[in-house]
N, C-alpha and C positions, 0 to 999 in steps of 0.2 A: 229962408227957413229950410231946414233939411227934411226931406221926405223919404219914406220907406215904401218900396214897391210891393204890392200884394198881387200874386198871380195864381189863378186856378185854371186848370185845363180840362176840357171835355173832349175826349177822343172817341170818335165813332169808327169802329173796325168792322169791316164786312167779314162775316164768317164764311169760310170756303166750303159751303155745302153745295151739293149739286142741284138742290131744289130750294124754293123759297121757304120762309119760316112758317107760313100758314097755308101754303098751296103747293101743288106738284109742279108748278112752272119752273123752267130752267133758270139758271143764274149766270149763264155764260156772258162774258164781256164782248162787246162789239157786234152783237146780233142786230139784224135789221130792226128799226123802231117798231114797237108794239107787236113783236113776234114771240115774246115770252110772257104772255099774260093769260089769265084764266078768269073765270067768273068771280073768284075771290079777289084777285088783284083789281078788277074793274069795279068792285063794289056793287055787283048786280043783286037785285032783290032775291032773297032766299039762299044765297051762297054762304056757306058756313066755313069758318076757318078751322083747320086741324093743325095742331102744333107739330113741327118737325123735331123729332127726338134727337137727331144728330145736332141740330142747332143748340138745343138745351144742353146736351153733353159737352159741347165745345165751350159754351159759356161757363159751365162748371169747371172745366179744365183751366180756363183762363183765370178764374177766381182762385183756384188752388195754386196755380203758378205764382200768383201775387200774394199768397197768404191770406186770402179773404175767408170770411166765415160764410159757408153755404147755407142759404135759407131753405130749410126742408119743406116748409109749407109756403109756396109762393103763388102769385097770381098775375094776371094781365089786366091792364086798364086801358080805357079809351082816352086819348088826349085829343080834345076837340078843337079844331080850327079849320078855316076854309082857305083853300089855295087851289089853283087849277091842276096841280100835279098830285092832288090827294082826292081821288075819286069818291072815297067813302065819306069824306067830310070829317074824318078822325083818323088818328094814327094809333095802332095798337102798340102800347109800351108798358112799362111797369112804374108804378108811382110809389106806393108805401111799403111794398114787400119785394124789393129787388132780389134777384137770384143770388147776388153776392154782396156782402157788407164788409167794409173795412179792407185791410190789406195795405201793401206799400210797394213803391217802386224805388229801387236803389240805383244810384248812378254816380259817376265821378266827372266833374267838370274838368276839361282839359287844362293842364297847368297846375291843378290842385292835387295833392296827395290823398287828402282825407275824403272818403266817399260820403255822399249825402243820401238821405232817403226822404220821400214824401209820402204821406199817408193818403190812402184812397178813401173816399166817402162811400162809394158803391160801384158796382158793375151791374147793369141791367140789360135785359133783352128788349129789342124793339124791331119794328119793320121799317124799312126805308120808304121814302116817298118816291114819286116819279121824277122826271126831269123835263124842264122847259127848254126848248130850243128856239132861240130868237132869230128872226130873219135879219140878214145882213143888209137888206135893201131898205134904206131909210125912206124910200118912196112907198114902200109896202110894209108898214110896221105890223108884222104878225108874229105870233108865237105858237109853237107846235108842242104838243105834249107827247112824250115817250114814256110809257108806263112799264118798260122792261125792268127798271129798278124797283118799282113799287112792290113791296112785300119781300125784298131781299133782306136776309137776316143780318142784324147788326148787334154788336154789344157796345154800349156807351160806358166808357171808363171815366169816372168823375174823380178828380183829385181834390184834396183839401186845399184851401188857399195858402199853401206853405212855400210856394216858389217865390224867390226874392229878386230874380233878375232874368233877363232874356236868355243869358247863357245857361242858367239852371233849367229853364223851360226847354231849351234845345236839347240838352243832354238827357233830360228826363224822357223826352220823346224818343230819342235814339235807343235808350234802354228798354222802354216799353215796347217799341217795335221789335227789338231783338228777341224779347221773351215771347211775344206773340208768334213770331216766325219760327222760333225754336220748337214750340209746342204744336206748330202747324195747324193753328186754328184760323189763321188769316195770312194771306200773302202780303198784306200791308202795302200794296202797290198804289201809291198816291196818284200816279198818272191815270190810273183806271178808276179812281174814286173809292178804292177799298180801304183807305185810311184817311180820315178827315179830322180836322182839329178846330175847335172854337176856344178862344182865349178870353178869360175874364180878368180884367186889369183894373186895379185901383191904386191910389197912393194915399198915404196918411203921414202926419208929422211923426218924426222919429220919437219913439217913446210912448206914443198913443196906443191904446188897446182897442180903439174903435175903428171899424172899417170905413174907408172912404166910399164915395159914390162909384159904383161899378159900371164898367163898359164892357160889353161882350163883343168880340171881334170875330166875324165869320168870313168865309171864302178864303181860308188859309189852306192852300193846296201844296205846300211844301214846308219842311222844317225851317228853311231859310226865311220863308215868308212869315212864319210864326215869330221868329226872332226879330225880323225887321218891323213887323206890325206892333209888337210889344214895345220896342224901343221908341217908335214914333208916338204911340199912344201915351207912354210915360211922359215924354216931353210936352205933348199937347196938354195933358192934365196939369203938369207943373206950371205951364204958362198961364192957364186959366186961373188956377188957385193963387198964383203969385200976384195977379191983378186984383185979387179980392173978389173974384166972381165965382159963381157956382154953375154946375151943369146937371142935367137930369140923367138918371139911369137910362141907358139906351143900348141899342144894338147897332153896330157899325159893320161895314164891309171893308175889306182890304183891297185897295186898287193897286195892283202890281205895276201898272203903267206909270202912275204918278208917285208911287211909294207913299201913299197917304191913306188914312182911315176916313171913311165917308159915312155920315149918319144915315141909317136905313129906317129906323123907327125907334120910338121909346120902348124900353124893355117891358115885355109882359111879365106878370107874376104867375105863379103856379095856378092860382085860382082863376086866372083868365082862361085857362084851358079846360076848366070844368071836368077834371078827372073823375071817372067813376069806373067800377069793375066792369069788364067786358062780359055781358050776359051770355055771349056765344061760346065763351071759353071757360071750361071748369078750372078750378084751382089745381095746381101741380103739387102732389105730395111725394116727396123723395124719402128714401131710407138711407141710413148711414152706410149700409152695405153698398148701395149704388154709388155713393160719393167715394167710398174707399176703393172700389173697383176702378173708377176713373183716376183716382190719385195714383194708383199703381202703374198706370200707363204713361205718367209724366216722364219725360226724358230728363237727363241731367241738365240743369239750367245754366245759362251763360256764366253767371258769377261763380258758381260752384266749379264749373269746368275750367274756368280761367285760373282759379285758385289751385286746382289740382295740377294743372300744367306747370304752374310756378313751383309748387311745393314738392310734388312727386317726381316731375320730369326735369326740374331744375332750369326751366326756360326763363329768360328775362321777361319782365312784365310786359314790355312792348310786344314781344313775340306772342305771348299768351293772349294779349288783347286782340291782335290781328287774327290769330288762328281761331278764336272763339267768337268772332263778330257774327258769323253765320254758322248755323248747325252743320250745314253741308261741308263747309270748309274744315271745321273741327273733325268731322267724320273722315274726311279725305286724309287729313294729317294723321289721324290715329291708324287708319288702314295702311298708310305708307310706313308708319313707324313699326308696325308689326313685322314688316319685311326687313327694315333696315336695322332696327335696334339702336339707333343713334338719334336721340331726341333733338339735340341742337342742330346737327347737320341736316336732318330731315326738315326741321323748321325753316332753315335758311332756304332750302330748295323750294319748299311749298310757298312761302311768303314772297320770295324774290322771283324765282323763275316761273312757277305755275301761276301765281296770282298776277304776276307781271303781264302774262299773256291774256289771262281772263279779263283783267281791267282794260287792257289795250283794245281788245276785240269786243268789249262790252257784252260778254257772255256770262253765264253762271258756271260755277265749277262743275255742275252736273253735265254741262254741255262741253266741257273740256275733253278732248279726245285721248288723253293719256291717263290710263287708270292709275289709281293710287298705288296699287301693288307694284306696278312697273316703275313708278318713281321710287318706291322703297327699295326695289332691287338695284336701281341705279345708284342710290345713295350708299347702299351696302358695298357695291363694287369700289366706290371711292373710299369708304371707311376702312375697308380691308386692304387698301393699298394696291388693288389690282389695276386701277386706272387713276390718273390724276384728275384734279378738279377741272382742268382745262379740257382734257379728253372727255370728261363727263358732260360738258356743255356741247361738245360735238355729237356725242351719243344722243343727248336730249333733243338736239335739232333733228336727228334722224328719226327719233321716236315720234315726233310730231306728225310725220307723214307715213309712219309704218306701225304695224301692229306687233312687230317683233319685240321680244324681251331684250333688255339692254345687254345681257351677256351674249346673246346671239349676235347682236350688232358688233360688239367688241371682238368676238372671234372672227366673224366674217370679214371685218375690215382690219384685222390684225392690230388692234389698238391697246393690247395688254401692256402694262408698264414694263419697261426693260429693267431687270434687276441684275443683269450680268455686269459684275463689277469691272471686268476688263474692258467691255464695250463702252461702259459709261466713262471709265477712266480715259479711254482714248479720246472721247468727245470733250471731256473736261480739259485735257492737255491742249487740244485744238482751240478751245475757247480761251484759255489763258494766253496762248500765243497770238490769238487774233484780237485780243482786247488789252493791249499793253497799258493804254491810258487808264482804263478801269482798274487794272491791277495796281498801278502806282497810287491811284486815289485810295484804294482799299488799304494799302500798306501805310498810307499817311493818316489813316484813322477815319476815313469816310465809309461808314458801313453800307450806305446805299449803293455804293459802287459794285458790291458783290451781286446785287440784283441784276445788273447788266450782264455779268458773266453767266449767271444762272439762266437768264433769258436766252442767251446764245445757245446754251446747251439744250434747252427745251425746244428751241427752234430747229436745231439740227436733228434732234431726236424725234421731231414732230410731236412733242409733248409726251413722249412715252418714257423718258428717263425718270427713274424714281427720285423725286425731289430731295428726300432725306439722304440718299446715297450721294447725290450731286453736292449738296451742301457740306457733307462730311468730307468728301474728297477735296473740295476747294479749301476748306480750313486746314486739312492735312498738308496740302501743297503750298498754301500761301501763309499759313500760320494764323493764330488767333488775331482778332482785330486789335491793332495797337491803340494805346490810350492817346487821346488827342493832347498835343502839347499846348 
């Protein structure tokens, strides 16, 4: 029997606020255990939560970026369950009036031309729980509770079950992460736990409109893990159903060591959490003016920026995708372009030379020590014919360890392109005499042979001879390329 895969994703993104969602405690990563807690985080009697306005605004901004409808009259609810890392015995979340409703995430699967979009069910605010640290000593099985994360502001982004493959889930997550980073509401650093994903997976016979039994997979700490876990779960469910067996709705963990999903518990339903409005928090009433003020602060989003780079700047699709993957990279490119005025040449330098070093050294582009304006000035020197591309790379190497502008380096090292026809002609004549074999190959119709002669000229001139003049002189002296017999 043929089966169709049904996938829905729940993404928890930590909002990058300086304090927690309902208390003034800090949210810095890596602080000593239990050093960022307050009476509210600890759930002590009499401690009352106060909503962090910045967290609320960032949740609204995320909703606007994804095209969600903002709920003007929203509230918070208590999600009741017991676990050692939840000191209050409940989590403050949102149940029936989430801050954002609807919206969509657009993405393109690699190798496919047509973009896809997946609708969002909701985006809601909630607080994070603490963290359990388990002893590595099997002879002393103990667990310790760190409540630094308790109360950290999260948005949970819930998709409709419209994803149909692990590839779609992977590229959906890449797009979602890109938008969140563009609008700077979350750093989405999965290594630090600021972006986490749960996957809901089921299968059904092709053509059926009924959903199959759903399995929720947790402990997915990378996009590759999401992809691998979904693929494993699909095969597991197919195997069970093909044997005529059934299975319960359940929650599983992904074990990256064995690359398997492991049953954790049977899945709870919403009524198991006994949601009810939090009596300590008043409803939040927003105005359309407040929402519009936040909308005006939204930057140009990745898809719109990519399309502009293609349509207005004439960049190839690949270049535009690389340059708009991160907001900081796109900003760097546009700052460089203001100086150079040459979209394609600037793109080549940023994506090949600049990002080559950024990726090699595992740094961000904001940590790269050559400012965008200086790269733009370097590209302009090349575009204006003042230096060759080869000399440009020499200047770039110097710029990596110097704060000097490229034109100052060119002047200081006497790297300006030689445009003196007589001097270049002298070197060209020398090149022809020294490369008789290449000359004969060229005259017999082998166009690549001309490159060897040009290379000789550039070597003798230390890369300073104007390539256009060199090529023209060679053609004048050797004649046009003969047709191959």
